[in-house]
MARNUTI-47392 format. One line per 2 residues: number of its first residue (from 1); for each residue x, y, z of N, C-alpha, C. Coordinates in Angstrom, 1 decimal, always signed. Layout:
# residues N
NUM> X:Y:Z:X:Y:Z:X:Y:Z | ...
# end
This chain:
# residues 92
1> -2.5:-35.5:-18.5:-1.9:-34.9:-19.7:-0.4:-34.6:-19.5 | +0.4:-35.0:-20.4:+1.8:-34.8:-20.3:+2.2:-33.6:-21.2
3> +2.9:-32.7:-20.6:+3.3:-31.5:-21.4:+4.7:-31.0:-20.9 | +5.3:-30.2:-21.7:+6.6:-29.5:-21.3:+6.3:-28.2:-20.7
5> +6.8:-27.9:-19.6:+6.6:-26.6:-18.9:+7.9:-26.0:-18.5 | +8.1:-24.7:-18.9:+9.4:-24.1:-18.5:+9.1:-23.2:-17.3
7> +9.8:-23.5:-16.2:+9.6:-22.8:-14.9:+10.9:-22.1:-14.6 | +10.7:-20.8:-14.2:+11.9:-20.0:-13.8:+12.7:-20.7:-12.8
9> +14.0:-20.5:-12.8:+14.9:-21.3:-11.9:+14.6:-21.0:-10.4 | +14.3:-19.7:-10.1:+14.0:-19.4:-8.7:+12.8:-20.1:-8.2
11> +11.7:-20.1:-9.1:+10.5:-20.8:-8.7:+10.7:-22.3:-8.6 | +11.4:-22.9:-9.6:+11.7:-24.3:-9.5:+12.4:-24.7:-8.3
13> +13.3:-23.9:-7.8:+14.0:-24.2:-6.6:+13.1:-24.2:-5.4 | +12.2:-23.2:-5.3:+11.2:-23.1:-4.3:+10.3:-24.3:-4.3
15> +9.8:-24.7:-5.5:+8.9:-25.8:-5.6:+9.6:-27.1:-5.2 | +10.8:-27.3:-5.6:+11.6:-28.5:-5.2:+11.8:-28.6:-3.7
17> +12.1:-27.5:-3.1:+12.4:-27.4:-1.7:+11.1:-27.7:-0.9 | +10.0:-27.1:-1.3:+8.7:-27.4:-0.7:+8.3:-28.8:-0.8
19> +8.5:-29.4:-2.0:+8.1:-30.8:-2.3:+8.9:-31.7:-1.3 | +10.2:-31.4:-1.1:+11.0:-32.2:-0.2:+10.5:-32.0:+1.2
21> +10.2:-30.8:+1.6:+9.8:-30.5:+3.0:+8.5:-31.2:+3.3 | +7.6:-31.2:+2.3:+6.2:-31.8:+2.5:+6.2:-33.3:+2.2
23> +7.3:-33.8:+1.7:+7.3:-35.2:+1.3:+6.4:-35.6:+0.2 | +6.2:-34.7:-0.7:+5.3:-34.9:-1.8:+6.1:-34.9:-3.2
25> +5.6:-35.6:-4.2:+6.3:-35.5:-5.5:+6.2:-34.1:-6.1 | +7.2:-33.7:-6.8:+7.3:-32.4:-7.4:+6.0:-32.1:-8.3
27> +5.6:-33.1:-9.1:+4.5:-33.0:-10.0:+3.2:-32.7:-9.2 | +3.0:-33.4:-8.1:+1.8:-33.1:-7.2:+1.8:-31.7:-6.7
29> +2.9:-31.2:-6.2:+3.0:-29.9:-5.7:+2.7:-28.8:-6.7 | +3.3:-29.0:-7.9:+3.0:-28.1:-9.0:+1.5:-28.0:-9.4
31> +0.9:-29.2:-9.5:-0.5:-29.3:-9.8:-1.4:-28.6:-8.7 | -1.0:-28.8:-7.4:-1.7:-28.2:-6.3:-1.6:-26.7:-6.3
33> -0.4:-26.2:-6.6:-0.1:-24.8:-6.6:-0.9:-24.1:-7.8 | -0.9:-24.8:-8.9:-1.7:-24.3:-10.1:-3.1:-24.2:-9.8
35> -3.7:-25.3:-9.2:-5.1:-25.3:-8.9:-5.5:-24.2:-7.9 | -4.6:-24.0:-6.9:-4.9:-23.0:-5.9:-4.8:-21.6:-6.5
37> -3.8:-21.4:-7.3:-3.6:-20.1:-7.9:-4.7:-19.8:-8.9 | -5.2:-20.7:-9.6:-6.3:-20.5:-10.6:-7.6:-20.3:-9.8
39> -7.8:-21.0:-8.8:-9.1:-20.8:-8.1:-9.2:-19.5:-7.4 | -8.0:-19.0:-6.9:-8.0:-17.7:-6.2:-8.2:-16.6:-7.2
41> -7.6:-16.7:-8.4:-7.7:-15.7:-9.4:-9.1:-15.7:-10.1 | -9.9:-16.8:-10.0:-11.2:-16.8:-10.6:-12.3:-16.2:-9.7
43> -12.0:-16.0:-8.4:-13.0:-15.4:-7.6:-13.0:-13.9:-7.8 | -14.2:-13.3:-7.7:-14.3:-11.9:-8.0:-14.2:-11.0:-6.7
45> -13.8:-11.6:-5.6:-13.6:-10.9:-4.4:-12.4:-9.9:-4.5 | -12.7:-8.7:-4.1:-11.6:-7.7:-4.1:-10.6:-8.0:-3.0
47> -9.4:-7.6:-3.2:-8.3:-7.7:-2.2:-8.7:-6.9:-1.0 | -8.5:-7.5:+0.1:-8.8:-6.7:+1.4:-7.6:-6.0:+1.9
49> -7.9:-4.7:+2.2:-6.8:-3.9:+2.8:-7.2:-3.5:+4.2 | -6.3:-3.8:+5.1:-6.6:-3.4:+6.5:-5.8:-2.2:+6.8
51> -6.5:-1.2:+7.2:-5.9:+0.1:+7.7:-6.0:+0.2:+9.2 | -4.9:+0.3:+9.8:-4.9:+0.4:+11.3:-4.5:+1.8:+11.7
53> -5.3:+2.4:+12.6:-5.1:+3.8:+13.0:-3.8:+3.8:+13.8 | -3.1:+4.9:+13.8:-1.9:+5.1:+14.6:-2.0:+6.4:+15.4
55> -1.7:+6.3:+16.6:-1.7:+7.4:+17.5:-0.3:+8.1:+17.4 | -0.3:+9.3:+16.9:+1.0:+10.0:+16.7:+1.4:+10.8:+18.0
57> +0.8:+10.5:+19.1:+1.1:+11.2:+20.3:+0.2:+12.4:+20.6 | +0.6:+13.1:+21.6:-0.3:+14.2:+22.1:-0.3:+15.3:+21.0
59> -1.4:+15.9:+20.9:-1.6:+17.0:+19.9:-1.5:+18.3:+20.7 | -1.3:+19.4:+20.0:-1.3:+20.7:+20.6:-2.6:+21.1:+21.2
61> -2.7:+21.7:+22.3:-3.9:+22.1:+22.9:-4.6:+23.2:+22.1 | -5.9:+23.0:+21.8:-6.6:+24.0:+21.1:-6.6:+23.8:+19.6
63> -5.8:+22.9:+19.1:-5.8:+22.6:+17.6:-6.7:+21.5:+17.3 | -7.7:+21.9:+16.4:-8.7:+20.9:+16.0:-8.3:+20.3:+14.7
65> -7.8:+19.1:+14.7:-7.3:+18.4:+13.5:-8.3:+18.3:+12.4 | -9.6:+18.3:+12.7:-10.7:+18.3:+11.8:-10.8:+19.6:+11.0
67> -10.3:+20.6:+11.5:-10.4:+22.0:+10.9:-9.0:+22.4:+10.4 | -8.2:+21.5:+10.0:-6.8:+21.9:+9.6:-6.8:+22.7:+8.3
69> -7.7:+22.4:+7.4:-7.8:+23.2:+6.2:-8.1:+24.7:+6.5 | -9.0:+24.9:+7.4:-9.3:+26.3:+7.8:-8.1:+27.0:+8.4
71> -7.3:+26.3:+9.1:-6.1:+26.9:+9.7:-5.1:+27.3:+8.5 | -5.0:+26.4:+7.6:-4.1:+26.7:+6.4:-4.6:+27.9:+5.7
73> -5.9:+28.0:+5.5:-6.5:+29.2:+4.8:-6.2:+30.4:+5.6 | -6.4:+30.4:+6.9:-6.2:+31.6:+7.7:-4.7:+32.0:+7.6
75> -3.8:+31.1:+7.6:-2.4:+31.4:+7.5:-2.0:+32.0:+6.2 | -2.7:+31.5:+5.1:-2.4:+32.0:+3.8:-3.0:+33.5:+3.7
77> -4.1:+33.7:+4.3:-4.7:+35.1:+4.3:-3.8:+36.0:+5.0 | -3.3:+35.6:+6.2:-2.4:+36.4:+7.0:-1.1:+36.7:+6.2
79> -0.5:+35.7:+5.5:+0.7:+35.9:+4.7:+0.4:+36.9:+3.6 | -0.7:+36.8:+3.0:-1.1:+37.7:+1.9:-1.2:+39.1:+2.4
81> -1.9:+39.3:+3.5:-2.0:+40.7:+4.1:-0.7:+41.3:+4.5 | +0.2:+40.5:+5.0:+1.5:+41.0:+5.3:+2.3:+41.4:+4.1
83> +2.2:+40.6:+3.0:+2.9:+41.0:+1.7:+2.3:+42.3:+1.1 | +0.9:+42.4:+1.2:+0.2:+43.6:+0.7:+0.7:+44.8:+1.5
85> +0.7:+44.7:+2.8:+1.2:+45.8:+3.6:+2.6:+46.2:+3.3 | +3.5:+45.2:+3.1:+4.8:+45.5:+2.7:+4.9:+46.2:+1.4
87> +4.1:+45.8:+0.4:+4.1:+46.4:-0.9:+3.6:+47.8:-0.9 | +2.6:+48.1:-0.1:+2.0:+49.4:+0.1:+3.0:+50.3:+0.7
89> +3.8:+49.8:+1.7:+4.8:+50.6:+2.4:+5.9:+51.0:+1.4 | +6.3:+50.0:+0.6:+7.5:+50.3:-0.3:+7.1:+51.0:-1.6
91> +5.8:+51.3:-1.8:+5.3:+52.1:-2.9:+5.1:+51.3:-4.2 | +5.0:+50.0:-4.1:+4.8:+49.3:-5.3:+3.4:+49.3:-5.8
# end
């Protein structure tokens, strides 16, 4: 089928360069790219994300990173008690 297709200048440049590098006609490369793009978008497979753990170095001795929320709670209670004691001392 013959049709008119408007391709963005940057994409046309990439396609022309790839066609030249691969020694294939521009038309063939465009058709191949469209087929590949359509077949990939038709699959229902979710995108895969790879998460790699990172070692941030040595941790402080005695600090359990799994209980970090408990540490935050304890610090907030301590801060609250200090403010209450200050307010009681100043007569508020």
